[in-house]
C-alpha positions as CSV (number, residue, x, y, z in Angstrom):
1,X,-6.9,1.4,15.1
2,X,-9.3,0.0,17.7
3,X,-12.0,-2.7,16.5
4,X,-15.6,-1.3,16.6
5,X,-17.3,-4.5,16.1
6,X,-19.2,-3.2,13.2
7,X,-18.8,-5.2,9.8
8,X,-19.3,-3.4,6.4
9,X,-18.8,-4.3,3.0
10,X,-15.9,-2.6,1.3
11,X,-17.8,-1.0,-1.5
12,X,-20.3,0.6,1.4
13,X,-17.1,1.5,3.4
14,X,-15.8,3.7,0.2
15,X,-19.3,5.1,-0.9
16,X,-19.9,6.3,2.8
17,X,-16.6,7.4,3.8
18,X,-16.2,5.4,6.7
19,X,-13.3,4.8,9.0
20,X,-11.8,1.5,8.5
21,X,-8.6,-0.5,9.2
22,X,-6.3,-1.6,6.6
23,X,-2.6,-3.0,6.5
24,X,0.1,-1.5,4.3
25,X,3.2,-3.7,3.6
26,X,6.3,-1.6,1.6
27,X,8.7,-4.3,0.4
28,X,12.1,-2.3,0.3
29,X,15.8,-3.2,-0.6
30,X,18.8,-1.3,-0.2
31,X,20.6,-0.1,-3.3
32,X,24.4,0.5,-3.8
33,X,24.3,4.3,-3.8
34,X,23.5,4.2,-0.2
35,X,19.4,4.6,-0.9
36,X,16.6,2.3,-1.3
37,X,14.2,1.0,-3.7
38,X,10.2,0.2,-3.2
39,X,8.5,-2.5,-4.8
40,X,5.4,-1.0,-6.3
41,X,2.4,-2.8,-7.8
42,X,0.6,-1.4,-10.7
43,X,-3.1,-1.8,-9.9
44,X,-5.2,-3.7,-12.4
45,X,-7.2,-1.9,-14.9
46,X,-10.3,-3.7,-13.8
47,X,-10.0,-2.2,-10.4
48,X,-13.1,0.0,-9.0
49,X,-10.4,2.7,-7.6
50,X,-7.2,4.0,-9.1
51,X,-7.1,1.6,-11.7
52,X,-3.6,1.3,-13.5
53,X,-1.9,3.4,-10.7
54,X,1.3,2.6,-8.9
55,X,0.5,1.5,-5.3
56,X,2.4,0.1,-2.0
57,X,3.7,-3.5,-2.5
58,X,0.7,-4.8,-0.9
59,X,-2.5,-3.8,1.0
60,X,-5.9,-4.7,1.8
61,X,-9.0,-4.0,4.2
62,X,-9.0,-6.0,7.5
63,X,-11.7,-8.4,7.3
64,X,-13.8,-9.2,10.4
65,X,-12.2,-11.2,12.8
66,X,-8.9,-10.4,11.7
67,X,-6.3,-8.1,12.7
68,X,-3.3,-6.0,11.1
69,X,-0.7,-8.7,11.1
70,X,-3.1,-11.5,9.8
71,X,-4.3,-9.1,6.9
72,X,-0.8,-8.2,6.1
73,X,0.3,-11.7,5.6
74,X,-2.6,-12.3,3.8
75,X,-2.2,-9.5,1.2
76,X,1.2,-10.4,0.4
77,X,0.3,-14.2,-0.3
78,X,-2.7,-13.1,-2.1
79,X,-1.4,-10.2,-4.4
80,X,2.0,-11.3,-4.8
81,X,2.2,-15.0,-3.9
82,X,4.5,-14.2,-1.2
83,X,4.5,-16.2,1.6
84,X,5.9,-14.4,4.5
85,X,6.5,-15.2,8.2
86,X,5.3,-12.8,11.1
87,X,8.8,-12.1,12.2
88,X,9.5,-11.0,8.1
89,X,7.5,-8.0,8.8
90,X,8.7,-4.5,10.7
91,X,5.9,-2.8,12.2
92,X,6.7,0.9,11.2
93,X,3.9,3.1,12.3
94,X,0.2,3.4,12.3
95,X,-1.1,5.8,9.6
96,X,-4.5,7.7,9.2
97,X,-5.3,8.4,5.5
98,X,-8.2,10.3,4.0
99,X,-8.7,10.8,0.0
100,X,-11.8,11.5,-1.8
101,X,-12.1,11.0,-5.9
102,X,-14.3,9.9,-8.8
103,X,-14.1,6.7,-10.6
104,X,-16.5,5.5,-13.1
105,X,-19.0,8.3,-12.5
106,X,-19.3,7.2,-8.4
107,X,-17.6,9.0,-5.7
108,X,-15.0,7.3,-3.8
109,X,-14.3,8.2,0.0
110,X,-11.4,6.5,1.9
111,X,-10.8,7.1,5.4
112,X,-8.5,4.6,6.7
113,X,-6.4,3.8,9.5
114,X,-3.4,1.5,8.4
115,X,-0.6,-0.4,10.2
116,X,2.3,0.0,8.1
117,X,4.9,-2.6,7.6
118,X,8.4,-3.0,5.9
119,X,9.5,-6.2,4.6
120,X,13.3,-6.3,3.6
121,X,13.9,-10.1,2.6
122,X,15.4,-10.7,-1.0
123,X,12.4,-10.6,-3.5
124,X,13.0,-11.8,-6.8
125,X,10.0,-10.1,-8.9
126,X,10.0,-12.9,-11.6
127,X,8.9,-15.6,-9.3
128,X,6.3,-13.7,-7.6
129,X,2.5,-15.1,-8.6
130,X,0.5,-11.8,-9.0
131,X,-3.2,-11.7,-8.4
132,X,-4.4,-10.5,-12.0
133,X,-7.6,-9.1,-10.7
134,X,-5.6,-6.9,-8.5
135,X,-2.2,-6.5,-9.9
136,X,-1.3,-5.7,-13.6
137,X,2.4,-5.8,-13.0
138,X,5.4,-5.0,-10.0
139,X,8.6,-3.1,-10.6
140,X,11.2,-1.6,-8.3
141,X,11.5,1.7,-8.3
142,X,14.3,4.3,-6.5
143,X,12.7,5.8,-3.6
144,X,13.7,9.4,-4.3
145,X,12.0,9.0,-7.9
146,X,8.8,8.1,-6.5
147,X,8.9,10.7,-4.0
148,X,9.4,13.5,-6.3
149,X,6.5,12.4,-8.6
150,X,4.2,11.7,-5.6
151,X,5.0,15.3,-4.2
152,X,4.4,16.8,-7.8
153,X,1.1,15.3,-7.8
154,X,0.2,16.2,-4.6
155,X,1.0,20.0,-5.4
156,X,-1.3,19.8,-8.4
157,X,-4.1,18.4,-6.3
158,X,-4.7,15.6,-8.9
159,X,-4.7,11.4,-9.1
160,X,-2.3,10.8,-11.4
161,X,0.2,7.5,-11.7
162,X,0.4,7.1,-8.0
163,X,-2.2,6.4,-5.7
164,X,0.2,6.8,-2.4
165,X,-0.2,9.0,0.5
166,X,2.8,11.5,0.5
167,X,3.0,11.7,4.3
168,X,3.2,7.8,4.4
169,X,5.9,7.6,1.9
170,X,7.8,10.3,3.7
171,X,7.6,8.6,6.9
172,X,8.6,5.3,4.8
173,X,11.6,7.1,3.6
174,X,12.6,7.9,7.2
175,X,12.2,4.7,8.5
176,X,14.3,3.0,5.6
177,X,16.9,5.5,6.2
178,X,17.1,4.7,9.7
179,X,17.5,1.1,8.8
180,X,20.4,1.9,6.2
181,X,22.5,3.4,9.1
């Protein structure tokens, strides 16, 4: 998670598989059954990777001169139109993720260190302003359902409807369940 001072374009980073920093923001809300739901975004079909897949509420690469928190707040506003304050985000954990796939006939190598945040303020999805180039739609999904589907895709070793790291999702579950107690 330390800055290197090296600046690279996003497309180059994913072509070479360079380790890079990102911020992940999971928007969560409790349910009446004692569980919780996640706000997932469905990636735009025009994305260069994982088009049409369900993903973290908001996420993005850390631009030069920025930090994890700045990036998280920027991505919430850019992708969802959600203007959050720094105190609205709970720093959960640092996550290392690695995945390789092919999109449009080109290799895609993702090697990232992500600061993972939770956002639990009330969100009305009908009031969000989605960045159409990035986000096709958003929806609330029950955590157990998402976990089961991501586990199934991971066991099959394939990209399916989700582009979520299983171990990150499991850690989110642990953090959210602790919050509900």
